[in-house]
C-alpha positions as CSV (number, residue, x, y, z in Angstrom):
1,X,0.0,0.0,0.0
2,X,1.3,3.5,-0.8
3,X,0.0,5.9,1.8
4,X,0.1,9.6,1.1
5,X,0.7,12.0,3.9
6,X,-1.3,15.2,4.4
7,X,1.5,17.2,2.8
8,X,1.4,15.1,-0.4
9,X,-2.4,15.0,-0.7
10,X,-3.7,14.8,-4.2
11,X,-7.2,15.6,-5.4
12,X,-9.3,13.0,-7.2
13,X,-8.9,15.1,-10.4
14,X,-5.1,14.8,-10.0
15,X,-5.5,11.1,-9.3
16,X,-7.5,10.5,-12.5
17,X,-5.0,12.5,-14.6
18,X,-2.0,10.7,-13.2
19,X,-3.6,7.3,-13.6
20,X,-4.1,7.8,-17.4
21,X,-0.3,7.4,-17.8
22,X,0.4,4.9,-15.0
23,X,1.1,1.2,-15.4
24,X,-0.4,0.5,-12.0
25,X,-4.1,0.6,-11.0
26,X,-4.2,2.3,-7.6
27,X,-7.5,2.6,-5.7
28,X,-8.1,6.2,-4.5
29,X,-9.4,7.4,-1.2
30,X,-8.9,11.1,-0.2
31,X,-6.5,10.1,2.6
32,X,-4.4,7.6,0.7
33,X,-3.7,5.8,-2.6
34,X,-3.6,1.9,-2.5
35,X,-1.5,0.2,-5.2
36,X,-3.5,-2.8,-6.4
37,X,-1.4,-6.0,-5.8
38,X,-1.1,-8.8,-8.3
39,X,-3.6,-11.6,-8.1
40,X,-3.1,-15.3,-7.8
41,X,-4.0,-17.5,-10.8
42,X,-6.9,-18.9,-8.7
43,X,-8.2,-15.4,-8.1
44,X,-8.0,-14.6,-11.9
45,X,-9.7,-17.9,-12.9
46,X,-12.6,-17.3,-10.5
47,X,-13.0,-13.7,-11.6
48,X,-13.0,-14.7,-15.2
49,X,-15.5,-17.5,-14.6
50,X,-17.9,-15.0,-12.9
51,X,-17.5,-12.4,-15.6
52,X,-18.0,-14.9,-18.4
53,X,-21.2,-16.3,-16.9
54,X,-22.5,-12.8,-16.3
55,X,-21.6,-11.6,-19.8
56,X,-23.3,-14.6,-21.4
57,X,-26.4,-14.3,-19.1
58,X,-26.8,-10.6,-19.7
59,X,-26.3,-10.5,-23.5
60,X,-28.9,-8.3,-25.1
61,X,-30.3,-7.1,-21.7
62,X,-28.8,-3.6,-21.8
63,X,-26.6,-4.5,-18.8
64,X,-22.8,-4.5,-19.1
65,X,-20.3,-6.6,-17.3
66,X,-16.9,-5.2,-16.4
67,X,-13.7,-6.8,-15.1
68,X,-11.1,-5.5,-12.7
69,X,-9.6,-3.0,-15.1
70,X,-12.7,-0.7,-14.6
71,X,-13.0,1.3,-11.5
72,X,-16.1,2.3,-9.5
73,X,-16.4,5.8,-8.2
74,X,-18.2,6.2,-4.9
75,X,-19.2,9.7,-5.5
76,X,-20.5,10.5,-2.0
77,X,-17.1,9.6,-0.5
78,X,-14.9,10.5,-3.5
79,X,-13.4,7.1,-3.5
80,X,-12.4,4.9,-6.4
81,X,-12.0,1.1,-6.3
82,X,-11.3,-1.6,-8.8
83,X,-13.8,-4.5,-8.1
84,X,-13.0,-7.9,-9.6
85,X,-16.3,-7.9,-11.5
86,X,-18.9,-5.2,-11.8
87,X,-22.3,-5.1,-13.5
88,X,-24.2,-1.9,-14.3
89,X,-27.6,-1.7,-16.0
90,X,-27.7,2.1,-15.7
91,X,-27.4,4.0,-18.9
92,X,-25.8,6.9,-17.1
93,X,-22.6,4.8,-16.7
94,X,-22.2,4.7,-20.5
95,X,-21.4,8.5,-20.4
96,X,-18.3,7.9,-18.2
97,X,-15.1,7.0,-20.1
98,X,-13.0,5.4,-17.4
99,X,-15.2,4.6,-14.3
100,X,-18.7,3.6,-13.2
101,X,-20.9,5.4,-10.7
102,X,-24.2,3.3,-10.8
103,X,-23.4,-0.4,-10.5
104,X,-26.1,-2.8,-9.4
105,X,-23.7,-5.7,-8.7
106,X,-20.1,-5.8,-7.4
107,X,-18.1,-9.0,-6.9
108,X,-14.9,-9.3,-5.0
109,X,-12.8,-12.5,-4.9
110,X,-11.3,-12.7,-1.5
111,X,-7.5,-12.7,-1.1
112,X,-5.6,-13.3,2.2
113,X,-4.3,-9.7,2.1
114,X,-7.6,-8.1,1.3
115,X,-10.3,-10.2,2.9
116,X,-10.7,-8.2,6.1
117,X,-10.8,-4.9,4.1
118,X,-13.3,-6.3,1.5
119,X,-15.6,-7.5,4.2
120,X,-15.3,-4.4,6.4
121,X,-14.3,-0.9,5.3
122,X,-14.7,-1.5,1.5
123,X,-18.1,-3.0,1.9
124,X,-19.1,0.0,4.1
125,X,-18.0,2.3,1.3
126,X,-19.8,0.3,-1.4
127,X,-23.0,0.5,0.7
128,X,-23.0,4.3,0.0
129,X,-23.7,3.6,-3.7
130,X,-27.5,4.0,-4.0
131,X,-27.8,1.8,-7.1
132,X,-25.9,-1.2,-5.6
133,X,-28.3,-4.1,-5.0
134,X,-25.9,-6.9,-4.4
135,X,-22.3,-7.4,-3.1
136,X,-20.8,-10.8,-3.6
137,X,-17.7,-12.2,-1.9
138,X,-16.1,-15.3,-3.4
139,X,-13.6,-17.4,-1.5
140,X,-10.6,-18.7,-3.3
141,X,-9.8,-21.3,-0.6
142,X,-12.9,-23.4,-0.8
143,X,-16.3,-23.4,-2.6
144,X,-18.0,-20.6,-0.7
145,X,-20.0,-17.6,-2.1
146,X,-21.6,-15.0,0.1
147,X,-24.2,-12.8,-1.5
148,X,-25.2,-9.7,0.4
149,X,-28.5,-8.3,-0.9
150,X,-30.1,-4.9,-0.1
151,X,-33.7,-5.6,0.9
152,X,-36.7,-3.3,0.4
153,X,-36.0,-1.7,3.8
154,X,-32.4,-0.9,2.7
155,X,-30.9,-3.5,5.0
156,X,-28.2,-5.9,3.7
157,X,-29.1,-9.6,4.1
158,X,-26.5,-12.4,3.7
159,X,-27.3,-15.4,1.5
160,X,-24.4,-17.9,1.8
161,X,-23.8,-20.8,-0.7
162,X,-21.4,-23.8,-0.3
163,X,-20.2,-26.8,-2.1
164,X,-22.9,-28.7,-4.2
165,X,-25.4,-25.8,-4.0
166,X,-26.9,-23.6,-6.7
167,X,-26.1,-19.9,-6.2
168,X,-28.6,-17.1,-7.1
169,X,-27.3,-13.7,-7.9
170,X,-30.7,-12.0,-7.6
171,X,-29.7,-8.5,-8.9
172,X,-29.3,-10.0,-12.4
173,X,-31.3,-13.2,-11.8
174,X,-28.4,-15.5,-12.5
175,X,-28.6,-19.1,-11.2
176,X,-25.8,-21.5,-11.6
177,X,-24.1,-24.4,-9.8
178,X,-21.4,-23.2,-7.4
179,X,-19.1,-25.6,-9.2
180,X,-19.3,-23.3,-12.3
181,X,-17.8,-20.5,-10.3
182,X,-14.8,-22.7,-9.5
183,X,-14.4,-24.4,-12.9
184,X,-10.7,-25.1,-13.5
185,X,-9.7,-24.3,-9.9
186,X,-7.8,-26.9,-7.9
187,X,-7.8,-26.4,-4.1
188,X,-4.7,-27.4,-2.1
189,X,-5.3,-30.4,0.0
190,X,-4.1,-29.9,3.6
191,X,-2.8,-33.0,5.3
192,X,-4.2,-33.7,8.8
193,X,-1.5,-33.9,11.5
194,X,-0.9,-37.4,12.9
């Protein structure tokens, strides 16, 4: 993580300008810039599986699926993040050249270094996006998908899925076997101590 001190604060406008010529994809929060670390092959395969299923499912619907190269701007907080997979069905997002503001679905594949942040502070930030209907966390250590859905009262409700189950991503009405999320993923087998 690259943290900026108050003496080296940059505005979001400066961040966007500098990012155009940068080879890294840092997230932006007013108090710091986080360099995005590389991902494991498992992380990439899971992200690709999710994005591919969503792209195929949403074909012709007017919704668009984006991968981790596209950032989401949380306008209320002036924060930018790069979710692993994002879906927007809001036509207003087509007017922005290099970020989204109105996603309905955000998916993060959990990594050991980012899991606590993805579950905590980042989720708290994402909840400030009024259009967001669903936040999905996908484990890369076992078959486990957690869908957090905003209900009609504005509360977030957890729908967990495990091995052998069918998952339902309600915001886009995608149903699939959890095994499809983990296609081509091999989990390390831990040996029990004698």
